[in-house]
C-alpha positions as CSV (number, residue, x, y, z in Angstrom):
1,M,-32.4,-14.4,44.9
2,D,-29.1,-12.0,44.8
3,K,-29.2,-8.6,46.2
4,G,-28.8,-7.1,42.5
5,N,-31.8,-8.8,41.2
6,Q,-33.9,-7.7,44.4
7,V,-32.7,-4.1,43.8
8,K,-34.1,-4.2,40.2
9,I,-37.5,-5.8,41.4
10,N,-38.1,-3.3,44.2
11,A,-37.1,-0.4,42.0
12,R,-39.4,-1.5,39.1
13,M,-42.3,-1.8,41.5
14,S,-41.7,1.6,42.9
15,F,-41.3,3.1,39.5
16,D,-44.9,2.2,38.9
17,D,-46.0,4.5,41.5
18,F,-45.2,7.6,39.3
19,K,-47.4,9.1,36.8
20,H,-46.7,8.0,33.3
21,A,-44.9,11.2,32.2
22,Q,-42.5,11.1,35.1
23,R,-42.0,7.5,34.8
24,E,-41.0,7.9,31.2
25,R,-38.3,10.4,32.3
26,L,-37.0,8.2,35.1
27,I,-36.8,5.3,32.6
28,Y,-34.8,7.5,30.5
29,L,-32.4,8.4,33.1
30,D,-32.0,4.7,33.8
31,Q,-31.0,4.4,30.2
32,C,-28.4,7.1,30.3
33,F,-26.7,5.7,33.4
34,A,-26.7,2.2,32.0
35,W,-25.5,2.9,28.5
36,R,-23.8,6.1,28.7
37,G,-22.6,6.2,32.3
38,S,-23.7,9.5,33.1
39,A,-26.7,12.0,33.0
40,K,-27.4,15.6,33.9
41,R,-30.6,17.8,34.3
42,R,-29.9,19.2,30.7
43,D,-30.7,15.8,29.3
44,L,-34.1,15.9,30.7
45,I,-34.8,19.4,29.9
46,E,-33.7,19.1,26.1
47,K,-35.5,15.7,25.4
48,F,-38.9,16.3,27.6
49,G,-39.1,19.9,27.7
50,V,-39.5,20.1,31.6
51,S,-38.3,22.8,33.8
52,T,-34.9,22.9,35.6
53,A,-37.0,22.4,38.8
54,Q,-38.8,19.5,37.5
55,A,-35.6,17.8,36.3
56,A,-34.2,18.4,39.9
57,L,-37.1,16.5,41.3
58,D,-36.7,13.7,38.7
59,F,-33.0,13.3,39.7
60,K,-34.0,13.3,43.4
61,A,-36.6,10.5,42.8
62,Y,-34.2,8.5,40.6
63,L,-31.3,8.6,43.2
64,A,-33.7,7.8,46.0
65,R,-34.6,4.5,44.2
66,A,-31.0,3.6,43.2
67,G,-30.2,3.4,47.0
68,E,-26.6,2.6,47.9
69,K,-25.3,2.5,44.4
70,A,-27.0,5.6,43.3
71,P,-24.9,7.7,40.7
72,M,-22.6,10.3,42.3
73,Y,-22.4,14.0,41.3
74,D,-19.2,15.2,39.7
75,A,-18.7,18.9,40.5
76,A,-16.0,19.4,37.9
77,L,-18.0,17.8,35.2
78,K,-21.3,19.0,36.5
79,T,-22.9,15.7,36.0
80,Y,-23.9,12.6,37.7
81,I,-21.6,9.5,37.0
82,A,-22.8,5.9,37.5
83,S,-20.9,3.4,39.5
84,P,-18.8,0.9,37.6
85,D,-21.2,-1.9,38.7
86,H,-24.3,0.0,38.1
87,I,-27.5,-2.2,37.8
88,P,-30.4,-0.9,35.6
89,L,-33.4,-0.2,37.8
90,T,-36.2,-0.8,35.3
91,E,-37.0,-3.9,33.0
92,E,-37.2,-1.3,30.0
93,V,-33.5,-1.0,30.4
94,S,-32.5,-4.6,30.6
95,Y,-29.2,-5.5,29.2
96,G,-30.9,-8.2,27.0
97,D,-32.5,-5.5,24.9
98,W,-29.3,-3.6,24.2
99,E,-30.1,-2.6,20.5
100,S,-33.5,-0.8,21.2
101,V,-31.9,1.0,23.9
102,L,-28.8,2.1,21.9
103,R,-31.2,3.5,19.4
104,S,-33.1,5.7,22.2
105,V,-30.0,6.9,24.3
106,G,-28.7,9.5,21.9
107,E,-28.3,10.4,18.2
108,N,-25.3,9.3,16.3
109,H,-24.7,6.4,18.6
110,F,-26.3,3.9,16.5
111,D,-27.0,3.0,12.8
112,E,-28.0,0.2,10.8
113,L,-28.4,-0.9,7.0
114,P,-31.7,-0.1,5.6
115,E,-34.1,-3.0,5.0
116,L,-34.7,-4.0,1.4
117,H,-38.4,-4.5,1.6
118,R,-39.8,-7.4,-0.4
119,T,-43.3,-6.9,-1.5
120,A,-46.3,-9.2,-1.7
121,D,-49.7,-8.3,-3.0
122,P,-52.1,-8.8,-0.1
123,R,-54.8,-9.7,-2.5
124,M,-52.7,-12.6,-3.7
125,I,-52.0,-13.8,-0.2
126,A,-55.7,-13.6,0.6
127,R,-56.5,-15.7,-2.7
128,L,-53.9,-18.3,-1.8
129,N,-55.0,-18.3,1.9
130,R,-58.6,-18.9,0.9
131,A,-57.4,-21.9,-1.3
132,I,-56.0,-23.3,2.0
133,E,-59.0,-22.7,4.1
134,Q,-61.4,-24.2,1.5
135,N,-59.3,-27.2,0.8
136,E,-58.7,-26.3,-3.0
137,A,-56.0,-26.8,-5.7
138,I,-55.5,-23.5,-7.7
139,Q,-54.0,-22.8,-11.1
140,I,-51.2,-20.5,-11.4
141,R,-48.6,-19.0,-13.8
142,Y,-45.2,-19.0,-11.6
143,T,-42.1,-17.4,-12.8
144,S,-39.0,-19.6,-12.2
145,M,-35.8,-18.1,-11.2
146,T,-34.0,-21.0,-12.4
147,T,-35.2,-21.2,-16.0
148,G,-36.9,-17.8,-16.4
149,S,-39.9,-19.5,-17.8
150,Q,-43.6,-18.8,-16.6
151,S,-45.2,-22.2,-16.6
152,Q,-48.8,-22.9,-16.0
153,Q,-49.5,-25.3,-13.2
154,W,-51.8,-26.8,-10.6
155,I,-50.9,-26.4,-6.9
156,A,-52.4,-27.3,-3.5
157,P,-51.6,-24.6,-1.1
158,T,-51.1,-26.1,2.4
159,R,-49.5,-23.2,4.6
160,F,-47.3,-20.2,4.8
161,A,-43.7,-19.9,6.2
162,S,-41.2,-17.0,6.7
163,D,-37.4,-17.2,6.3
164,G,-37.1,-14.0,8.0
165,T,-37.2,-11.6,5.1
166,R,-39.8,-13.3,2.8
167,T,-43.1,-15.1,3.2
168,H,-43.2,-18.4,1.2
169,L,-46.1,-20.5,0.3
170,R,-45.7,-24.3,0.8
171,A,-47.7,-26.2,-1.7
172,Y,-48.0,-29.5,-3.3
173,S,-47.1,-29.2,-7.0
174,Y,-49.0,-31.6,-9.3
175,K,-46.7,-30.8,-12.2
176,H,-43.5,-32.0,-10.1
177,E,-45.4,-34.4,-7.9
178,E,-43.8,-33.0,-4.8
179,Y,-44.0,-30.2,-2.3
180,R,-42.3,-27.1,-3.1
181,D,-42.0,-23.5,-1.9
182,Y,-43.5,-20.6,-3.9
183,L,-43.0,-17.0,-3.4
184,P,-46.5,-15.2,-3.9
185,V,-44.9,-12.3,-5.5
186,R,-43.6,-14.4,-8.5
187,I,-47.3,-15.7,-9.2
188,S,-48.5,-13.9,-12.4
189,E,-51.7,-11.7,-12.1
190,K,-52.6,-13.3,-15.4
191,S,-53.0,-16.6,-13.9
192,S,-56.2,-18.2,-14.5
193,F,-56.7,-18.7,-10.8
194,Q,-59.2,-21.6,-11.5
195,T,-59.7,-23.8,-8.4
196,Q,-61.2,-27.1,-7.6
197,V,-61.9,-28.9,-4.4
198,L,-59.5,-31.5,-3.6
199,Q,-61.0,-34.9,-4.3
200,E,-58.2,-36.7,-2.5
201,S,-56.0,-36.3,0.6
202,L,-52.6,-34.9,-0.3
203,P,-49.6,-36.9,0.4
204,L,-47.9,-36.5,3.7
205,D,-45.2,-33.4,3.5
206,D,-42.5,-35.4,5.1
207,D,-40.0,-32.5,5.2
208,W,-42.4,-30.2,6.8
209,H,-43.3,-32.7,9.6
210,T,-39.6,-33.6,10.2
211,I,-37.7,-31.6,12.6
212,A,-33.9,-30.9,12.0
213,C,-32.2,-30.5,15.2
214,I,-28.8,-28.8,14.1
215,S,-25.7,-28.7,16.2
216,L,-23.4,-25.9,15.3
217,V,-19.9,-25.2,16.3
218,P,-17.3,-22.6,15.4
219,K,-15.6,-23.0,12.1
220,R,-12.7,-25.5,12.3
221,T,-10.5,-23.0,10.4
222,L,-10.7,-20.4,13.0
223,S,-7.9,-19.7,15.5
224,A,-8.4,-20.4,19.3
225,E,-8.9,-16.7,20.0
226,Q,-11.5,-16.6,17.0
227,V,-13.3,-19.7,18.4
228,R,-13.5,-18.0,22.0
229,A,-14.8,-14.9,20.3
230,V,-17.5,-16.7,18.2
231,R,-18.6,-18.8,21.2
232,K,-19.0,-15.5,23.1
233,E,-20.9,-13.9,20.3
234,Y,-23.5,-16.7,19.8
235,A,-23.8,-17.3,23.6
236,F,-22.6,-20.8,23.6
237,T,-23.3,-22.7,27.0
238,G,-21.8,-26.1,26.0
239,K,-19.7,-27.5,23.1
240,T,-22.5,-27.0,20.6
241,L,-25.2,-24.6,19.8
242,R,-28.5,-26.5,19.2
243,V,-31.2,-25.1,17.1
244,E,-34.4,-26.7,15.7
245,T,-36.3,-26.1,12.5
246,R,-38.3,-28.0,10.0
247,K,-36.5,-29.9,7.5
248,A,-38.3,-28.0,4.8
249,L,-36.7,-24.8,6.0
250,E,-33.1,-26.1,6.4
251,F,-32.1,-24.3,3.2
252,Y,-33.1,-20.9,4.3
253,A,-31.5,-21.4,7.8
254,D,-28.1,-22.2,6.0
255,R,-28.7,-19.0,3.9
256,R,-29.9,-16.7,6.8
257,W,-27.2,-17.8,9.2
258,G,-24.4,-17.8,6.5
259,L,-23.6,-21.3,6.8
260,D,-23.3,-21.6,3.0
261,Q,-20.7,-18.8,2.9
262,P,-17.0,-19.2,2.7
263,N,-16.3,-16.7,5.5
264,A,-18.8,-18.5,7.6
265,R,-18.2,-18.3,11.6
266,L,-20.2,-21.6,12.3
267,E,-20.6,-24.8,10.7
268,R,-22.7,-27.9,11.5
269,S,-21.2,-30.7,13.5
270,K,-24.1,-32.9,13.1
271,T,-27.8,-32.7,12.3
272,E,-30.4,-35.1,13.6
273,Y,-33.9,-35.6,12.4
274,Y,-36.8,-36.7,14.0
275,S,-40.7,-36.7,13.0
276,E,-43.4,-34.8,14.5
277,F,-45.4,-37.8,14.7
278,P,-43.6,-40.2,17.1
279,S,-44.5,-43.9,16.3
């Protein structure tokens, strides 16, 4: 184990010796030094409402745990400055969780697009889930986004899946004689919702039980510098970035990762398929 990792582990153990309130303040100091590179007593006073004396004690405790690489006081700036190779002392300030830390370090340092929440009636989800649990087919009216029609059909729900933004229902369609994905929100409340216990086993859902092993590479149209940037952005460790998903979810993977967009940064080099049920 290298010295840096040992410092982090020892500091984390000693931080646990503090009472919760002070531990939270020390973690905040660790965030300031790791992400802003500096901190002063006023930071603790304004964020936690502690006294100047308590803020001084917190700094003393933090600097003691930091050891040889403790931040140094800059008299001109009246603040403590972290060393260039500062190592976070606590697990909560792991560089791997950079996004949540940026949110907490200070206002106006981070913003993001609002999510467009896609709703689903929990009662509809529960109704469909009961059909799965009771091994039933159910009659629904479903709005097609391709044709705009609302057709009545029998389906046999089998499971739910998420594409990262929406929850889909995987079901066997008796009308189309194949497995399809349905959005519960597009099932009309005017559906009959008649049910009947399945008398025969459903056909095997081959696409669900087939794993797609996708090898991704930077887009061939990118320059050498752009390729290096993309490889760094997506943490490539080899020539390709290998990801796995179910064949039934490949369409959503392409859309979510932007592989179907003209300005895509990644593309498939190959895709290999194998069954969940080895022969």
